[in-house]
C-alpha positions in Angstrom: -4.9 8.2 -2.6 -1.3 10.8 -1.8 0.3 12.1 1.0 -2.4 14.1 2.7 -1.8 14.0 5.6 1.9 14.4 6.9 1.7 14.2 10.2 2.9 10.2 11.2 6.3 9.4 10.4 6.2 8.4 6.9 5.0 11.4 5.3 7.8 13.6 4.4 9.6 13.9 7.5 11.1 11.1 8.6 11.7 9.5 11.9 15.7 11.2 11.8 14.4 14.3 11.2 11.6 14.7 13.7 13.6 13.9 15.7 16.7 16.6 14.9 13.5 18.4 14.7 12.5 18.0 18.4 15.5 18.6 19.3 16.1 22.2 17.0 13.0 23.1 19.0 14.4 22.2 22.8 18.0 23.2 21.9 15.8 26.8 20.6 14.6 27.5 23.8 18.4 26.6 25.1 20.1 29.4 22.2 21.9 26.1 21.4 21.9 25.8 18.1 23.6 28.4 15.7 22.2 29.7 13.1 23.9 28.2 10.6 23.0 25.0 11.5 19.0 26.5 12.0 19.3 27.4 8.3 20.7 24.0 7.1 18.0 22.4 8.8 15.3 24.3 7.6 16.5 24.0 4.0 16.8 20.1 4.4 12.8 20.5 5.7 12.0 22.6 2.4 13.5 20.1 -0.2 11.9 16.9 1.3 8.5 19.2 1.7 9.7 20.4 -1.9 10.1 16.7 -3.7 7.1 15.5 -2.1 4.9 18.4 -3.8 6.9 18.1 -6.9 5.7 14.1 -6.4 2.0 15.1 -6.5 2.2 17.2 -9.3 3.8 15.2 -11.2 0.3 12.5 -11.1 2.7 10.0 -8.6 0.7 8.1 -6.3 2.3 7.2 -3.1 0.5 5.5 -0.7 2.7 4.8 2.6 2.2 1.5 4.6 0.4 3.1 7.6 -1.9 5.3 4.8 -5.6 4.0 4.3 -7.8 2.0 5.7 -8.2 -2.5 5.2 -11.7 -4.2 4.5 -13.2 -6.5 5.7 -14.1 -8.4 2.7 -14.7 -12.0 3.8 -13.4 -14.3 7.6 -9.7 -13.0 8.0 -9.2 -12.2 3.8 -9.2 -7.3 4.5 -9.1 -5.2 0.3 -6.5 -2.4 1.1 -7.1 -0.3 -1.7 -3.9 1.4 -3.5 -5.5 3.5 -6.2 -8.5 3.7 -8.5 -8.8 4.5 -12.1 -12.6 5.2 -12.7 -10.7 6.3 -16.6 -9.7 2.9 -17.2 -12.5 1.4 -14.6 -9.8 -0.4 -12.5 -8.0 -0.5 -9.0 -4.7 -1.4 -7.2 -5.1 -3.3 -4.0 -3.3 -5.1 -1.8 -5.2 -8.1 -0.2 -4.3 -9.0 3.0 -5.1 -13.2 4.2 -4.6 -15.0 7.5 -3.9 -18.6 8.3 -7.0 -20.9 7.9 -8.5 -18.4 5.5 -10.7 -19.8 2.5 -12.2 -17.5 0.0 -15.2 -19.2 -2.4 -14.8 -20.5 -6.8 -15.3 -17.1 -8.2 -15.1 -16.1 -12.1 -13.0 -12.9 -13.2 -15.0 -10.2 -14.5 -11.9 -9.0 -16.2 -8.2 -9.6 -16.8 -6.4 -9.8 -13.1 -2.6 -9.9 -12.2 -1.6 -11.1 -9.2 1.7 -10.8 -7.6 2.1 -13.1 -4.1 4.0 -10.8 -1.2 4.4 -12.7 1.5 2.9 -16.5 1.8 1.2 -18.5 0.3 -2.1 -19.7 -1.3 -4.1 -23.4 -3.0 -6.8 -23.2 -5.7 -7.4 -26.7 -5.5 -4.2 -28.3 -6.5 -2.7 -25.2 -7.7 0.1 -22.8 -5.5 1.1 -19.3 -5.2 4.1 -18.5 -3.3 5.7 -15.2 -2.3 7.2 -13.7 -5.0 5.1 -15.5 -7.8 2.6 -13.9 -10.6 -0.6 -15.0 -11.5 -2.8 -13.7 -14.5 -5.7 -14.9 -15.0 -8.1 -13.3 -17.9 -11.1 -12.4 -18.0 -14.0 -15.2 -17.6 -11.8 -17.3 -16.1 -12.5 -19.2 -12.7 -11.1 -19.6 -9.5 -11.9 -22.2 -7.4 -11.8 -22.7 -3.5 -8.7 -20.6 -2.0 -7.5 -21.1 0.8 -4.2 -20.2 2.5 -2.6 -22.2 5.6 -0.2 -20.1 6.1 -1.8 -16.3 5.5 -0.6 -14.3 2.9 0.1 -10.4 0.9 -1.4 -10.0 -2.3 -0.9 -7.5 -4.9 -3.4 -7.1 -7.4 -5.1 -4.9 -10.2 -8.0 -6.1 -11.7 -11.0 -3.9 -13.5 -13.5 -2.4 -10.2 -15.6 -5.6 -8.3 -14.0 -7.9 -11.1 -14.9 -10.9 -9.1 -18.6 -13.1 -9.5 -19.7 -15.7 -7.8 -19.6 -18.6 -9.8 
């Protein structure tokens, strides 16, 4: 997903720049800003938009924190897809786990890379905590997962890479 909707303050126009635009509109109504100030403001806006367009043209993908829906996978567990690579049949996503969430045992149908961004998850006696890296190879099995405190995980794996055990 790319920045296609740049209407929010998290897009190429940050809150400070949006504030200046609002002030510029008010000032334009009052004819307060000089032509030089207006030219500098316009140059800043165009530079920001040009940078976003160059990033998109280069193939970069940016997903803002406020972009994209969270999909419920199970009670207290949500997934936000960041990118799908059809060519490699992989996806990158965030997994948000609420306190008290449980997930049934599962087998990995592809290699999976996981980075714990926040919180913790327990698989039996095995814990993952914030900052931990975890690699689960294809055909490996995780027991029931449980999170007492909640967690946020970054995952890169094959599309639909988990199957019930």
